[in-house]
C-alpha positions in Angstrom: -12.2 22.3 -22.1 -16.2 22.6 -22.5 -19.1 22.2 -20.0 -19.4 18.7 -21.6 -16.3 17.8 -20.7 -15.8 19.3 -17.5 -18.9 17.3 -16.2 -17.9 13.7 -17.5 -14.3 14.3 -16.3 -15.9 15.5 -12.5 -18.4 12.8 -12.8 -15.4 10.3 -13.8 -13.6 11.0 -10.8 -11.0 12.4 -12.9 -10.8 15.9 -11.8 -12.1 17.6 -8.8 -15.6 17.9 -7.5 -15.9 21.4 -6.4 -18.0 22.3 -9.5 -19.6 19.0 -10.1 -23.0 20.2 -8.5 -23.4 23.1 -10.6 -22.4 20.7 -13.9 -24.7 18.3 -12.9 -27.7 20.6 -12.6 -26.7 22.1 -16.0 -26.3 19.2 -18.0 -29.6 17.8 -16.4 -31.6 19.4 -19.5 -29.7 17.3 -22.1 -31.1 13.8 -22.3 -28.0 12.5 -23.7 -25.3 14.0 -21.8 -27.4 13.5 -18.7 -28.0 9.8 -19.4 -24.3 9.1 -19.7 -23.2 11.2 -16.7 -26.1 9.1 -14.4 -23.8 6.0 -15.9 -21.1 7.1 -14.9 -22.4 8.9 -11.1 -23.6 5.5 -10.9 -20.1 3.5 -11.1 -18.8 5.8 -9.2 -16.7 5.4 -6.0 -17.3 6.1 -2.3 -14.8 9.1 -3.0 -16.3 10.3 -5.3 -20.0 10.9 -3.4 -18.3 11.5 -0.7 -16.7 14.6 -2.1 -19.8 15.4 -4.2 -21.5 15.5 -0.7 -19.0 17.7 1.0 -18.9 20.1 -1.5 -22.4 20.6 -2.4 -23.2 21.2 1.7 -20.4 23.0 1.8 -21.9 25.9 0.3 -24.6 26.4 3.0 -23.0 30.0 3.7 -23.0 31.3 0.1 -25.9 30.1 -2.3 -24.6 29.5 -5.8 -27.1 30.1 -8.6 -28.1 26.3 -8.8 -29.2 26.1 -5.3 -32.5 28.1 -5.4 -33.1 26.4 -9.0 -33.0 23.1 -7.3 -35.6 24.3 -4.5 -37.9 25.4 -7.4 -37.9 22.2 -8.8 -38.2 20.2 -6.0 -41.5 22.7 -5.0 -43.1 21.8 -8.3 -42.6 18.3 -7.8 -40.5 17.3 -11.4 -36.8 17.7 -10.4 -35.1 15.6 -13.4 -33.0 12.9 -11.9 -30.1 14.6 -12.0 -31.2 17.6 -9.7 -32.5 15.1 -7.5 -29.2 14.1 -7.4 -28.0 17.6 -6.2 -31.1 17.9 -3.9 -30.1 15.0 -1.9 -26.7 16.2 -0.7 -28.2 19.4 -0.7 -27.1 22.0 2.4 -31.2 22.5 3.4 -32.3 19.4 5.1 -35.8 20.2 4.3 -34.3 19.9 0.5 -32.2 16.1 1.4 -35.4 15.1 3.0 -37.9 16.0 0.2 -35.0 14.5 -2.4 -35.1 11.3 -0.5 -39.0 11.1 -0.8 -39.3 11.2 -4.4 -36.4 9.0 -4.6 -38.2 6.3 -3.0 -40.6 6.2 -6.2 -38.0 5.6 -8.6 -35.5 2.8 -9.0 -32.6 4.8 -10.3 -29.1 3.1 -9.8 -27.7 6.7 -9.6 -30.2 7.0 -6.5 -28.6 4.4 -4.6 -25.5 6.4 -3.3 -27.4 9.2 -2.3 -29.6 7.1 -0.4 -26.6 5.1 1.4 -25.2 8.3 2.6 -28.6 10.0 3.8 -29.0 6.8 6.2 -25.9 8.6 8.4 -27.5 12.1 7.9 -27.1 13.9 11.2 -30.4 15.1 10.6 -33.3 12.7 12.0 -36.2 13.2 9.7 -33.6 12.7 6.8 -32.2 9.7 8.5 -35.5 8.3 8.7 -37.1 8.7 5.6 -33.7 7.0 3.4 -33.7 4.0 6.1 -37.5 3.7 5.6 -36.5 3.8 1.0 -33.8 1.2 1.8 -35.7 -1.3 3.4 -38.1 -1.4 0.7 -35.4 -1.7 -1.7 -33.8 -4.6 -0.3 -37.1 -6.1 0.2 -38.3 -5.8 -3.3 -34.8 -6.2 -5.1 -32.0 -7.1 -2.6 -29.9 -8.2 -5.1 -29.8 -5.3 -6.7 -30.1 -3.4 -3.9 -27.0 -5.0 -2.3 -24.7 -4.0 -5.5 -26.2 -0.5 -5.5 -26.0 0.3 -1.3 -23.3 -1.8 -0.5 -20.3 0.2 -1.9 -21.1 4.0 0.4 -22.5 1.3 3.4 -19.5 0.0 4.2 -17.7 2.8 3.6 -19.7 4.6 6.1 -19.5 1.8 8.6 -17.4 4.0 11.0 -19.1 6.6 10.6 -21.0 8.0 13.2 -25.4 6.5 12.7 -23.1 4.9 9.3 -23.6 1.0 10.7 -27.3 0.9 10.4 -27.8 -0.4 6.5 -23.8 -2.2 6.7 -25.4 -4.3 9.4 -28.7 -4.7 7.0 -26.6 -5.7 4.6 -25.0 -8.3 6.3 -28.1 -9.4 7.7 -29.2 -9.9 4.2 -26.3 -11.7 3.4 -25.9 -14.0 6.2 -29.6 -15.0 6.1 -30.8 -14.5 2.3 -30.8 -16.8 -0.5 -28.0 -18.6 -2.6 -28.5 -15.7 -5.7 -28.2 -13.1 -3.2 -25.1 -14.4 -1.7 -23.5 -15.2 -4.9 -24.0 -11.6 -5.8 -22.6 -10.2 -3.2 -19.6 -12.7 -4.1 -19.2 -11.8 -7.8 -19.7 -8.0 -7.0 -17.4 -5.6 -8.7 -16.7 -3.5 -5.4 -14.0 -5.0 -3.0 -16.1 -3.6 -0.2 -19.0 -5.5 -1.3 -17.3 -8.4 -2.1 -15.3 -8.8 1.3 -18.4 -8.5 3.3 -20.0 -11.3 1.1 -16.8 -13.7 1.9 -17.0 -13.0 5.5 -20.2 -13.6 5.9 -20.0 -16.9 4.3 -17.2 -18.2 5.2 -18.7 -17.8 8.6 -21.5 -19.3 7.7 -20.5 -22.4 6.0 -22.0 -21.3 2.5 -18.9 -21.1 0.1 -17.9 -24.0 -1.5 -14.3 -25.2 -1.9 -14.1 -24.9 -5.4 -15.1 -20.9 -4.8 -12.6 -20.8 -1.7 -9.7 -21.7 -3.7 -10.7 -20.2 -6.5 -10.5 -16.5 -4.3 -7.6 -17.8 -2.2 -6.0 -17.7 -5.2 -7.3 -14.8 -7.8 -9.2 -12.1 -5.8 -7.9 -9.1 -6.1 -8.7 -7.9 -2.2 -6.0 -9.5 0.6 -8.0 -9.6 3.2 -10.3 -12.3 1.1 -7.7 -14.3 0.0 -6.4 -14.6 3.4 -9.7 -15.3 4.8 -10.4 -18.3 2.0 -6.8 -19.6 2.5 -7.4 -20.0 6.3 -11.0 -21.1 6.0 -9.7 -24.4 3.4 -6.5 -25.0 6.1 -8.8 -25.6 8.8 -11.1 -27.7 6.9 -8.4 -30.4 5.6 -4.6 -29.9 5.7 -5.1 -31.8 1.9 -7.3 -28.7 0.8 -3.5 -26.7 1.4 -1.9 -27.9 -1.8 -3.4 -25.8 -3.9 -2.3 -22.9 -2.3 1.1 -23.4 -3.1 0.5 -21.4 -6.4 -0.7 -18.4 -4.5 0.5 -14.8 -5.0 0.5 -13.8 -1.1 3.6 -14.9 0.9 1.7 -15.7 4.1 -0.8 -18.3 2.5 1.8 -20.2 0.5 4.2 -20.0 4.1 0.9 -21.5 5.7 0.2 -24.2 2.9 4.1 -25.2 3.6 3.7 -25.8 7.1 0.3 -27.7 7.5 1.9 -30.1 4.6 5.2 -30.3 6.7 3.3 -31.2 10.0 1.3 -33.7 7.6 4.6 -35.4 6.0 4.7 -33.6 3.0 8.3 -31.9 2.8 8.3 -31.5 -0.9 6.8 -28.5 -1.2 9.0 -27.3 1.9 12.3 -28.1 -0.5 10.9 -26.5 -3.5 10.0 -23.1 -1.1 13.8 -23.0 0.2 14.6 -20.7 -3.4 11.0 -18.2 -2.5 11.6 -14.8 -2.9 9.1 -14.1 0.0 11.6 -13.8 3.6 8.5 -15.8 5.1 8.3 -18.4 2.7 11.4 -19.1 3.2 11.7 -19.6 7.0 8.9 -21.6 6.9 10.3 -23.9 4.1 14.0 -23.8 6.3 12.5 -25.2 9.7 10.3 -27.7 7.7 13.0 -29.4 5.9 15.4 -29.5 9.2 12.4 -31.2 11.3 13.3 -33.8 8.2 16.9 -33.9 9.5 18.4 -31.9 6.5 20.7 -28.7 6.8 18.9 -25.8 4.1 22.2 -24.3 4.6 23.5 -27.3 1.8 20.6 -26.8 -0.4 21.9 -23.0 -0.5 24.9 -23.2 -1.2 25.0 -25.6 -4.3 22.8 -23.1 -6.2 24.5 -19.3 -5.0 24.4 -19.0 -9.3 21.0 -19.7 -9.8 19.1 -17.0 -8.0 19.4 -14.4 -5.7 17.2 -16.0 -3.0 19.9 -18.8 -2.7 22.4 -15.9 -1.0 19.5 -14.5 0.9 18.9 -18.1 2.2 22.6 -19.0 2.5 22.6 -15.9 5.1 19.8 -16.9 7.2 20.7 -20.6 7.5 24.7 -20.5 6.5 27.8 -19.7 9.4 31.2 -17.5 9.5 32.5 -20.2 7.5 30.5 -19.2 4.5 31.4 -15.9 3.9 33.7 -16.2 1.3 31.3 -17.9 -0.9 29.4 -14.9 -0.6 31.7 -12.1 -1.0 31.7 -12.5 -4.8 28.3 -11.7 -5.2 28.6 -8.3 -3.7 29.1 -7.9 -8.3 26.0 -9.7 -8.9 24.3 -8.3 -12.0 21.1 -7.8 -10.7 20.4 -5.3 -7.8 18.5 -7.3 -6.0 21.1 -10.1 -5.7 23.9 -7.3 -4.3 21.5 -6.1 -2.0 20.6 -10.2 -0.9 24.7 -10.5 -0.9 25.4 -7.4 1.6 22.4 -8.5 3.5 23.4 -11.6 4.3 27.4 -10.7 5.1 25.7 -8.6 7.8 24.1 -12.0 9.1 26.9 -13.5 8.9 29.0 -11.3 10.9 31.7 -10.0 7.6 33.8 -7.4 8.7 36.0 -6.4 6.1 34.8 -2.8 5.6 36.4 -1.5 1.6 34.8 -3.8 -0.3 31.4 -3.0 0.8 32.0 1.1 1.0 31.4 0.9 -2.9 27.9 0.0 -2.7 27.0 3.0 -1.6 27.9 4.2 -4.9 25.2 1.6 -6.1 22.0 2.8 -8.9 19.7 0.6 -6.9 18.5 2.6 -4.0 17.9 -0.5 -1.9 21.5 -1.6 -2.5 22.6 1.3 -0.8 20.2 0.8 1.9 21.8 -2.5 2.6 25.2 -1.2 2.3 24.4 1.8 4.8 22.8 -0.7 7.0 26.0 -2.6 6.6 28.1 0.3 7.5 25.9 1.4 10.1 26.7 -1.7 12.5 30.4 -1.1 12.6 30.4 2.9 13.9 31.0 3.2 17.0 30.6 7.3 18.6 28.0 9.0 17.5 29.2 11.8 16.3 27.1 15.0 15.1 26.4 14.8 12.0 27.1 18.0 9.7 27.2 19.0 6.8 29.0 21.8 4.6 28.0 23.3 2.2 29.4 25.9 -0.7 27.9 28.9 -2.0 24.3 28.4 -3.9 25.8 29.1 -7.6 28.3 26.4 -6.5 26.3 23.5 -5.5 25.5 21.6 -8.8 24.4 17.6 -10.0 28.0 16.9 -10.0 28.2 17.4 -6.1 29.8 14.4 -4.4 29.0 13.7 -0.5 32.3 12.9 1.6 33.0 11.1 5.3 36.0 13.0 6.2 36.4 9.7 9.0 37.0 5.8 9.0 33.9 4.2 9.0 34.9 1.4 11.3 36.8 1.5 14.5 38.9 -1.5 16.1 37.1 -0.9 19.2 34.0 -2.3 18.8 34.6 -4.4 15.1 37.5 -6.2 16.2 39.5 -5.1 12.5 42.8 -5.7 12.4 45.1 -3.3 12.0 45.9 -4.2 8.1 41.7 -3.6 8.0 42.2 -0.2 9.6 45.2 0.4 6.9 42.6 -0.3 4.0 40.0 1.4 5.2 39.3 4.6 3.0 39.6 7.9 5.0 36.8 9.1 2.5 34.0 7.8 1.0 32.6 9.2 -2.3 28.9 9.7 -2.5 26.6 11.3 -5.2 24.9 14.4 -3.9 21.6 13.1 -4.2 22.1 10.1 -2.3 23.0 11.9 0.9 19.8 12.9 2.4 18.1 9.4 2.5 21.5 7.9 3.3 21.9 10.4 6.2 18.0 10.2 7.6 18.4 6.1 7.4 21.4 6.7 9.8 19.9 8.7 12.3 16.7 6.8 12.5 18.9 4.0 13.4 20.1 6.0 16.3 23.7 6.7 15.3 25.0 9.9 13.4 26.8 10.4 10.2 30.6 11.4 11.3 30.7 14.3 8.7 29.9 15.5 5.3 30.9 17.8 2.9 29.7 18.8 -0.3 32.1 19.5 -2.7 32.8 20.5 -6.5 33.7 17.4 -8.1 35.0 13.8 -7.0 38.2 15.4 -7.6 38.4 17.7 -5.1 38.6 14.6 -2.1 41.0 16.2 0.9 44.0 15.5 0.9 46.0 13.4 3.2 47.2 17.0 5.0 43.7 18.0 5.2 40.6 19.7 2.9 41.2 21.2 -0.4 41.9 25.1 0.2 38.6 25.8 -1.8 37.0 24.0 0.7 38.2 26.8 3.8 35.6 29.1 3.1 33.0 27.1 3.7 30.1 27.2 6.3 29.2 24.1 8.5 25.6 23.7 10.3 24.5 21.0 12.1 22.2 18.9 10.5 18.6 19.2 10.5 17.0 16.3 9.0 
């Protein structure tokens, strides 16, 4: 990679920033490369600027070659823009202060992040100089300064000495003109956009159309939620557009408000929503109309996995027989919903769930493990037996050598216990997350053994001879 490629990659944030300062100093002499680099840095993220600041100041105990060159350029009074950027992050407080003074004489966008950093500098003289420059920028071009200083200002808000600039920008958004607020609402950076929305909502300066648009389309979840809450507070009728939101909490709030206003149609339509929170809200709203939502789910089990999940949330024990066939649902989400529904409905037959421990979908395996774990009673120590390293391979399986169910707790019949398998085969790659999940829930896996293949399962008389030489140790996951 050439020097220019390294510089552009580091300035764009795609590689490390440890050598970025030196590359910036070297690139300052090439006008075309310097312009491209300035543009990339001006669009850089706060993380990039913080990393550049930290890595540049980290050279105080061993000055690199460019450090003295930067000081010479500052003394001469004619540093190039990229050199001034590096000087603003220099280990020497005198260099940072001089750089801030020189930055105040220009309005280059690449200077704004450096000035924002220096307003939180630990050296009072540097901090005061930077704040004076920022005040002038905000007075002369408030909208431009807001967009340039905002990302770093709101990032540094909780840092020591970092709240000053963020408070200045919030005051500007609150008291400034509509153009300033509009610039903040349309900012590319989510930090600036969030501050503008929260400030504008508190001051009642955002119109309904803009709130609806933000509640439905803004990429930032807190902005969507804040705008939706403001709309609902203003009028329940404004909640109807929120039914199309991609945020489950917003859809649930809209359904709840409309339901109390006497409109239960959105709740009935949302009974098959994929989000658990939305379904629960819809179910409560439908019940208030005197309708049992379980009837709706029983008639539509074949349409969507949400119907299976909904029946588990609203059905009774008699609905188990309707759910059992959906353990073979073609979609992983459907199989996981079926196992979860059976757990809630209190289903007992273990053998029909055990095969799902080998399901290709991790979500199905997690639900099956939780189903089986609820029917374990004694906290056996979790152990696994490992063959020699040469014998372990991707074909290894895990075998539970005790039944996963006990009649003393689960209330199983003798026929259930007779049909309950004495061993369960599971791919070795599944054992770690499965055992970890079980141990987190406060129970232990009874016993696990790794063997060479599924055909090596234990015989009725005991383990295969090949396992007699294996060694055991307590699981430490």
